[in-house]
C-alpha positions in Angstrom: 95.6 109.9 72.8 93.0 108.1 75.0 90.6 105.8 73.2 87.0 105.2 74.4 86.5 102.5 76.9 84.0 100.6 74.9 85.7 98.3 72.4 82.7 98.6 69.9 83.0 102.4 70.1 86.8 102.2 69.5 86.3 100.0 66.4 83.6 102.3 65.1 85.7 105.4 65.7 88.8 103.8 64.1 86.5 102.6 61.2 85.3 106.1 60.6 88.8 107.6 60.7 90.0 104.9 58.2 87.0 105.6 55.8 87.7 109.3 56.0 91.3 108.7 55.3 90.5 106.5 52.3 88.1 109.1 50.9 90.6 112.0 51.3 93.3 109.9 49.7 91.1 109.0 46.8 90.0 112.6 46.3 92.6 115.0 47.6 91.4 118.1 45.8 87.9 117.5 46.8 88.8 116.8 50.6 91.0 120.0 50.5 88.1 122.0 49.1 85.7 120.5 51.8 88.1 121.3 54.5 88.3 124.8 53.4 84.5 125.2 53.2 84.1 123.6 56.7 86.6 125.9 58.1 84.9 128.9 56.4 81.5 127.8 57.9 83.0 127.4 61.3 84.5 130.8 61.3 81.2 132.3 60.3 79.5 130.5 63.1 82.2 131.6 65.6 81.9 135.3 64.4 78.3 135.4 64.7 78.6 133.8 68.2 81.0 136.7 69.1 78.8 139.3 67.7 75.9 138.0 69.7 77.8 138.0 72.9 78.6 141.7 72.5 76.0 142.7 75.1 77.7 140.6 77.7 81.0 142.5 77.5 81.8 144.4 80.6 83.1 147.6 79.2 83.4 149.5 75.9 86.9 148.3 75.2 85.8 144.6 75.6 82.8 145.2 73.3 85.1 146.8 70.7 87.6 143.8 70.8 84.8 141.3 70.7 83.0 143.2 67.8 86.3 143.3 65.9 87.0 139.6 66.5 83.6 138.7 65.4 83.8 140.8 62.3 87.1 139.4 61.4 85.7 135.7 61.7 82.6 136.5 59.7 84.7 138.1 56.9 87.3 135.5 56.9 84.8 132.7 57.0 82.7 134.2 54.1 86.0 134.7 52.1 86.7 131.0 52.5 83.1 130.2 51.4 83.1 132.5 48.4 86.7 131.6 47.2 87.3 128.0 48.5 90.0 127.1 46.0 92.0 130.3 46.7 91.5 129.9 50.4 92.8 126.3 50.2 96.3 127.8 49.6 96.1 129.6 52.8 94.5 126.7 54.6 97.4 124.6 53.6 99.9 126.7 55.4 97.7 126.9 58.4 97.2 123.1 58.4 100.8 122.5 58.1 101.5 124.5 61.3 98.6 122.8 63.0 100.0 119.3 62.2 103.4 120.3 63.4 101.8 121.5 66.7 99.7 118.3 67.1 102.8 116.2 66.3 104.9 118.0 69.0 102.1 117.3 71.4 102.0 113.6 70.5 105.6 113.5 71.0 105.3 115.2 74.5 102.6 112.8 75.4 104.9 109.8 74.4 107.7 111.2 76.5 105.6 112.4 79.5 104.9 109.2 81.3 104.0 105.5 81.1 101.3 105.0 78.3 100.4 101.9 76.3 101.7 101.7 72.7 104.3 104.5 73.5 106.2 103.5 70.3 103.1 104.0 68.2 102.4 107.4 69.9 106.0 108.3 69.2 105.7 107.2 65.6 102.4 109.2 65.2 104.0 112.3 66.5 107.0 112.0 64.3 104.9 111.2 61.1 102.4 114.1 62.0 105.5 116.7 62.4 107.0 115.6 59.2 103.7 115.8 57.2 103.1 119.2 58.6 106.6 120.2 57.8 106.2 119.0 54.3 103.1 121.2 54.0 105.0 124.2 55.2 108.1 123.5 53.1 106.2 122.9 49.8 103.7 125.8 50.3 102.2 127.1 48.1 103.2 125.0 45.0 101.5 121.8 46.2 98.5 123.4 48.1 95.6 122.0 46.0 96.5 118.3 46.3 98.9 118.1 49.1 96.6 119.1 51.9 94.0 116.4 51.1 96.7 113.7 50.7 98.5 114.5 53.9 95.4 115.0 55.8 94.4 111.4 54.6 97.7 110.0 56.0 97.3 111.7 59.2 93.7 110.3 59.6 94.9 106.9 58.8 97.5 107.0 61.6 94.9 108.3 64.0 92.7 105.3 63.0 95.5 102.8 63.9 96.3 104.8 67.1 92.6 104.7 68.2 93.0 100.9 68.1 96.2 100.6 70.1 95.9 103.5 72.6 94.8 102.7 76.1 91.1 103.0 76.9 89.8 105.8 79.0 89.4 104.9 82.6 85.9 104.4 83.8 84.6 107.1 86.3 84.7 106.0 89.9 81.5 104.5 91.2 79.4 106.7 93.5 79.4 105.2 96.9 
């Protein structure tokens, strides 16, 4: 993970991540439901976007696939919005796999080359993989509270990582 070059922006970003982690930890059911609603909303927007781009498709097959993709996004998103608690169970499994993938990418970043705070990036990757694995392993029994709690922990580690990760390199000056 590369942090913003500005120390002020780093602290603000880390503070927002920590605040989000605190809220998600204090209200895991609410945070899980809100994550489901946000995902549903994003899916509806993505589906409508796909449907609006139908005219830009080159041939009939492309239009059919784009139309089906857009329709599936809209239907899935509306389902999440209409039934957020039931959809949280499915989102828990999805988020578990997503956290495992993110953790593997963090582990790959730690192993790929010289980076500052390699140990913390490695720890972040391990914790994220373990949290994702816990979500997948305990699914669906702990879906309604675990997703919010584990998401809070992941946000907390990201906040710490934001403060210890190397700053982004400034763009070269035009000469």
